[in-house]
C-alpha positions as CSV (number, residue, x, y, z in Angstrom):
1,M,3.9,-1.8,-10.5
2,K,5.3,-2.0,-14.0
3,E,5.7,-5.8,-13.0
4,V,2.0,-6.0,-12.1
5,T,1.2,-4.3,-15.3
6,Q,3.2,-6.8,-17.4
7,I,1.0,-10.0,-16.0
8,L,-1.7,-8.4,-16.5
9,T,-0.9,-7.3,-20.3
10,D,0.3,-11.0,-20.5
11,L,-2.5,-12.8,-18.7
12,K,-5.0,-10.6,-21.3
13,R,-3.2,-11.3,-24.6
14,K,-3.9,-15.6,-22.7
15,I,-0.1,-15.6,-22.1
16,F,-0.9,-18.1,-19.4
17,K,2.5,-19.1,-16.5
18,P,1.4,-22.4,-14.6
19,V,2.1,-21.3,-11.5
20,Y,1.2,-17.5,-10.5
21,F,3.4,-16.9,-6.6
22,L,2.2,-13.1,-5.5
23,S,3.5,-11.9,-2.5
24,G,4.2,-9.1,-0.1
25,E,2.2,-6.0,1.8
26,E,0.3,-4.6,-0.6
27,A,-2.6,-7.2,-1.1
28,Y,-4.0,-4.6,-3.6
29,Y,-2.0,-6.3,-6.3
30,I,-2.2,-9.6,-5.2
31,D,-6.8,-9.4,-5.4
32,L,-6.6,-7.2,-9.0
33,I,-4.1,-10.3,-10.6
34,S,-5.4,-13.2,-8.9
35,D,-9.4,-11.8,-9.3
36,Y,-8.9,-11.5,-13.1
37,I,-7.5,-15.0,-13.5
38,E,-10.2,-15.8,-11.7
39,K,-13.5,-14.0,-13.6
40,N,-11.2,-14.2,-16.6
41,V,-9.4,-17.5,-17.4
42,L,-12.3,-19.8,-17.8
43,D,-16.0,-18.6,-19.1
44,E,-18.7,-19.5,-16.9
45,S,-19.5,-23.7,-18.4
46,E,-15.8,-24.4,-18.3
47,Q,-14.9,-22.8,-14.3
48,E,-18.0,-25.9,-12.8
49,F,-15.6,-28.2,-13.5
50,N,-12.1,-26.7,-13.9
51,Q,-12.2,-24.3,-11.4
52,T,-10.6,-24.7,-7.5
53,I,-10.8,-22.2,-5.3
54,L,-8.7,-23.6,-1.6
55,Y,-7.6,-21.6,1.5
56,G,-4.5,-21.3,3.1
57,K,-6.2,-22.4,6.1
58,D,-8.0,-25.7,5.8
59,A,-6.0,-27.2,2.7
60,D,-2.0,-28.0,2.8
61,L,0.2,-28.9,0.0
62,N,-0.1,-32.6,-0.6
63,T,-4.1,-31.4,-0.9
64,I,-2.9,-28.3,-3.7
65,I,-0.2,-30.4,-5.4
66,S,-2.7,-33.4,-5.6
67,A,-5.5,-30.8,-7.2
68,A,-3.3,-29.2,-9.6
69,K,-2.0,-32.6,-10.8
70,R,-5.8,-33.1,-12.3
71,F,-6.5,-33.0,-15.6
72,P,-8.9,-29.9,-17.2
73,M,-12.2,-31.1,-18.1
74,M,-14.1,-30.2,-21.5
75,S,-11.0,-27.4,-21.4
76,E,-7.2,-26.1,-22.3
77,Y,-6.9,-24.9,-18.9
78,Q,-7.5,-25.2,-15.3
79,V,-7.2,-23.1,-12.4
80,V,-6.2,-23.2,-9.1
81,I,-6.7,-20.8,-6.7
82,V,-4.9,-21.2,-2.8
83,K,-6.3,-18.0,-1.2
84,E,-4.9,-16.8,1.6
85,A,-1.8,-19.0,1.5
86,Q,0.0,-17.1,4.1
87,N,-1.5,-19.5,6.4
88,L,-0.2,-22.6,4.8
89,K,2.4,-23.6,7.5
90,E,4.5,-25.8,4.7
91,L,5.6,-22.0,3.8
92,G,6.7,-21.0,6.8
93,K,10.6,-19.3,7.6
94,S,12.1,-22.9,7.1
95,S,10.1,-24.2,4.5
96,G,12.8,-25.8,1.8
97,N,16.4,-26.6,2.1
98,S,18.5,-23.8,3.7
99,E,21.3,-24.6,5.9
100,D,18.7,-24.2,8.7
101,D,17.0,-26.5,7.7
102,E,19.0,-29.4,7.9
103,S,19.9,-28.6,11.4
104,E,16.6,-29.6,12.3
105,T,15.6,-33.1,14.2
106,D,11.6,-31.8,14.8
107,V,9.5,-34.2,13.0
108,K,7.3,-32.2,12.1
109,T,9.5,-29.6,11.0
110,K,11.3,-32.6,8.6
111,K,7.4,-33.2,7.0
112,S,7.3,-29.8,6.3
113,S,10.3,-30.0,4.8
114,N,10.0,-33.0,2.8
115,T,6.0,-31.4,1.7
116,S,7.7,-28.2,0.8
117,N,10.7,-30.2,-1.5
118,A,7.1,-31.3,-3.0
119,L,6.0,-28.8,-3.9
120,A,9.6,-27.0,-5.8
121,N,9.4,-30.7,-7.6
122,Y,6.2,-29.7,-8.8
123,L,7.9,-26.2,-10.2
124,Q,10.4,-27.5,-11.3
125,H,8.0,-29.8,-14.1
126,P,4.1,-28.1,-12.9
127,Q,1.0,-29.2,-14.9
128,A,0.9,-27.3,-18.5
129,S,-3.1,-27.4,-18.4
130,T,-3.3,-26.2,-14.7
131,I,-3.0,-22.2,-13.6
132,L,-2.0,-23.0,-10.2
133,V,-2.2,-19.5,-8.3
134,F,-0.7,-18.6,-4.7
135,C,-2.2,-15.4,-3.1
136,Y,0.5,-15.1,0.2
137,K,-1.0,-11.6,1.7
138,Y,1.1,-9.7,3.8
139,K,4.5,-11.5,3.6
140,T,7.2,-13.0,1.4
141,L,9.0,-16.0,1.1
142,D,12.4,-17.4,3.0
143,K,14.4,-16.6,-0.2
144,R,16.6,-19.2,0.8
145,S,14.5,-22.3,0.5
146,V,14.1,-24.4,-2.2
147,I,10.5,-22.9,-3.3
148,Y,11.6,-19.4,-3.2
149,K,14.8,-20.4,-5.5
150,S,12.4,-22.7,-7.5
151,L,9.8,-19.7,-8.6
152,Q,12.5,-17.1,-9.3
153,K,13.6,-19.5,-12.2
154,N,10.4,-21.3,-13.2
155,Q,7.7,-19.4,-12.5
156,V,5.8,-15.6,-12.4
157,F,7.0,-14.5,-9.1
158,L,5.6,-11.3,-7.1
159,E,6.4,-9.8,-4.0
160,T,4.4,-6.4,-3.4
161,K,5.6,-3.0,-1.7
162,K,3.7,-0.7,0.4
163,L,4.0,2.8,-1.3
164,Y,5.5,5.5,0.4
165,D,3.4,8.2,1.3
166,N,5.0,10.6,-1.3
167,Q,3.9,8.4,-3.6
168,L,-0.1,8.2,-3.0
169,P,-1.1,11.3,-5.0
170,D,0.6,10.6,-7.7
171,W,-1.0,6.8,-8.0
172,I,-4.2,8.3,-7.5
173,T,-4.0,10.8,-10.3
174,T,-3.5,7.7,-12.6
175,F,-5.7,5.3,-11.2
176,V,-8.9,8.3,-11.7
177,Q,-6.8,9.3,-15.0
178,D,-7.1,5.4,-16.5
179,R,-10.6,5.0,-15.6
180,K,-10.8,7.4,-18.2
181,F,-11.9,10.5,-15.1
182,K,-10.2,13.7,-13.8
183,I,-8.9,14.6,-10.7
184,G,-6.8,17.7,-9.3
185,P,-3.8,17.9,-7.1
186,K,-5.5,19.0,-3.8
187,A,-8.4,16.1,-4.1
188,S,-5.5,13.4,-4.8
189,F,-3.8,15.0,-1.9
190,L,-7.2,15.1,0.3
191,L,-7.3,10.8,-0.4
192,A,-4.1,10.1,0.8
193,E,-4.1,12.2,3.5
194,F,-7.2,10.2,4.9
195,L,-7.4,7.6,3.6
196,G,-3.8,6.2,4.1
197,N,-1.5,4.1,1.9
198,D,-4.4,1.3,2.2
199,L,-4.7,0.7,-2.0
200,S,-7.7,-1.5,-1.9
201,K,-8.9,1.3,0.2
202,I,-8.5,4.4,-1.8
203,T,-9.9,2.2,-4.3
204,N,-13.2,1.5,-3.1
205,E,-13.4,5.3,-2.1
206,V,-12.1,6.2,-5.3
207,E,-15.4,3.7,-7.0
208,K,-18.2,5.1,-5.2
209,L,-16.8,8.9,-6.0
210,L,-17.0,8.1,-10.1
211,I,-20.9,6.1,-9.4
212,N,-22.4,10.3,-9.8
213,L,-19.8,11.2,-12.5
214,K,-20.0,11.0,-16.4
215,E,-16.8,10.0,-18.2
216,G,-14.0,12.8,-18.5
217,E,-15.3,14.7,-15.7
218,E,-13.4,15.9,-12.3
219,I,-13.4,14.8,-8.7
220,T,-12.9,17.6,-6.9
221,P,-11.7,18.3,-3.4
222,E,-15.6,19.7,-2.4
223,S,-16.4,15.9,-3.4
224,V,-14.4,14.4,-1.2
225,Q,-14.7,16.4,1.3
226,D,-18.7,15.9,1.0
227,N,-18.3,11.8,0.6
228,I,-14.8,10.8,2.4
229,G,-16.3,12.0,5.3
230,I,-13.4,14.8,5.3
231,S,-14.4,18.3,6.6
232,K,-13.8,21.1,4.7
233,E,-12.3,23.7,7.0
234,F,-10.6,20.9,9.4
235,N,-8.3,18.2,8.1
236,I,-4.4,18.2,7.7
237,F,-4.3,20.4,4.2
238,E,-5.7,23.1,5.7
239,L,-3.6,23.0,8.9
240,Q,-0.9,22.8,7.1
241,D,-1.7,26.1,5.1
242,A,-2.3,27.8,8.1
243,L,0.6,27.0,9.2
244,A,2.8,28.3,6.2
245,K,1.4,31.0,6.6
246,K,1.4,31.6,10.2
247,D,-2.4,31.9,10.1
248,I,-2.4,31.8,13.5
249,L,-6.3,31.9,14.4
250,K,-6.9,29.4,12.2
251,A,-3.8,26.7,13.5
252,N,-5.3,26.6,16.4
253,R,-8.8,26.3,15.3
254,I,-8.0,23.0,13.2
255,I,-6.0,22.2,16.0
256,N,-8.6,22.4,18.7
257,Y,-11.0,20.9,15.9
258,F,-8.0,18.0,16.1
259,S,-7.9,17.4,19.7
260,S,-12.3,17.3,20.3
261,N,-12.1,14.6,17.3
262,E,-8.8,12.4,18.2
263,K,-10.3,9.0,17.1
264,E,-10.8,10.7,13.0
265,H,-7.6,12.5,13.9
266,P,-5.1,11.0,16.0
267,S,-1.7,12.9,17.2
268,V,0.6,10.2,15.3
269,M,-1.1,10.5,12.1
270,T,-0.5,14.6,12.7
271,L,2.9,14.3,13.6
272,S,3.8,12.1,11.1
273,S,2.0,14.6,8.3
274,L,3.6,17.3,9.9
275,Y,7.3,15.9,9.9
276,G,6.8,15.3,6.3
277,Y,5.4,18.9,5.2
278,F,8.6,20.5,6.9
279,S,11.4,18.1,6.3
280,K,10.1,19.6,2.2
281,I,10.5,23.3,3.6
282,L,14.0,21.9,4.9
283,L,14.0,20.4,1.1
284,Y,12.8,23.5,-0.7
285,H,15.7,26.0,1.3
286,F,18.3,23.2,0.0
287,S,17.7,23.2,-3.9
288,P,19.5,24.8,-5.4
289,D,17.3,24.9,-8.2
290,K,14.5,27.0,-7.4
291,S,12.1,26.9,-10.5
292,K,8.4,25.2,-9.6
293,F,9.1,21.9,-11.9
294,A,12.6,21.2,-9.9
295,V,11.6,21.7,-6.8
296,A,8.2,19.5,-7.4
297,Q,10.8,16.9,-8.7
298,T,13.6,17.7,-5.6
299,L,9.6,17.5,-2.8
300,G,8.1,14.7,-4.7
301,V,5.5,16.7,-4.6
302,N,3.2,17.9,-8.1
303,P,4.0,21.4,-9.0
304,F,0.4,22.5,-8.0
305,F,1.8,22.6,-3.9
306,V,5.5,24.4,-4.7
307,D,4.4,27.9,-4.0
308,G,2.5,27.0,-0.8
309,Y,6.3,25.1,0.1
310,A,8.1,28.6,-1.2
311,K,5.7,30.6,1.3
312,A,6.4,28.4,4.2
313,A,9.8,28.7,3.7
314,Q,9.7,32.6,3.6
315,N,8.1,32.4,7.0
316,Y,10.1,28.9,8.4
317,G,14.6,29.9,7.7
318,T,17.0,26.5,8.4
319,A,17.1,27.5,11.8
320,K,13.4,27.6,13.5
321,L,13.0,24.5,11.0
322,K,15.8,22.6,12.8
323,A,14.0,23.9,16.5
324,I,10.6,22.0,15.1
325,F,12.1,19.1,13.9
326,S,12.8,19.0,17.9
327,Y,9.4,19.6,18.7
328,L,8.7,17.1,16.9
329,K,10.6,14.2,18.5
330,E,9.6,15.9,21.7
331,Y,6.3,15.7,21.1
332,D,6.3,12.4,19.4
333,L,7.8,10.3,23.0
334,K,5.3,12.8,24.8
335,T,2.5,11.5,23.7
336,K,4.2,7.9,23.6
337,G,4.5,8.0,27.4
338,V,8.0,9.4,27.6
339,D,8.7,12.5,29.6
340,N,5.3,12.7,30.2
341,V,3.4,13.3,33.4
342,G,-0.6,12.9,32.8
343,V,-1.0,15.5,29.9
344,G,-3.7,13.9,27.3
345,N,-2.0,13.8,23.6
346,S,-5.1,17.0,22.7
347,E,-3.4,18.8,25.3
348,L,0.0,18.1,24.0
349,M,-0.7,19.1,20.7
350,K,-1.8,22.6,20.9
351,E,0.6,23.2,22.7
352,L,3.0,21.7,19.5
353,I,1.4,24.0,17.3
354,F,1.8,27.0,19.8
355,K,6.0,26.1,19.7
356,I,5.7,26.3,15.8
357,L,4.3,29.2,15.3
358,H,6.5,31.4,17.9
């Protein structure tokens, strides 16, 4: 995210703001910024007296504001970090002076609103020697509240969002390259498919892979398969490859393996991956420019994968793809119990692959 890069760049240049409100669905970026502030703004001797860590479930806004108004001791700055700030009741949906709040008569709500207004007042005139950080994970503020409006005008406000699945391989590639290592498109794809869009989980697993590599060396598909617990033969990448080539034997072997390892390969994930895969094949059919880089841009994939989609498009025309999307919808509902009388997910997935291939 550009906003994250800019915030970190300013921090490294010692350009500090009085308040950082870090919110949203993607906790990785919130941790990245708050951890940097916690570890780097003050040196070890300053941290003992000038760094305060509070938790939303144990603190309240009055305590936080009081801490923020203190002056640093033998230091230019003090740092106050509020972790798990999403648990602060005063920052709930009704915080601040929205129209809905004015109609509330409940005493507790009024008290919460008054406390929220105290924070809004602090945001208007923050302590210049304090760096106050809120880690407001998995949620964001009510955009009608005075707190939100004050943050937008005067302080650093970040709202993170989860990456889409098709953005993950490129994100992984960039992350690895920033660490001065290499990774190929297949290895990035395997990591994205297996680990999902939890960036903290992805970075932890990548760090493990890098331990045994020297700077400049490459994370290979084999190292991913050996160390992350992905089967070399039985994974979603190999299933898609088998379907693209209409390799019935290989596709059946893989789906049988998935069926016997439902925890590692839940049907909901397989269905989601297949829907994305066949959607890209359909996009290939309607791409006016069939050159490799034009198709890669249209499909949102690395050019490395374009030949595979071209081959798949030869085996799956638009009429067949229409039928496949119908199958995917049908079996998605059946795995959820709709129009399904006692047939297990493993058998349903085998039926689906049979219909796709025939």
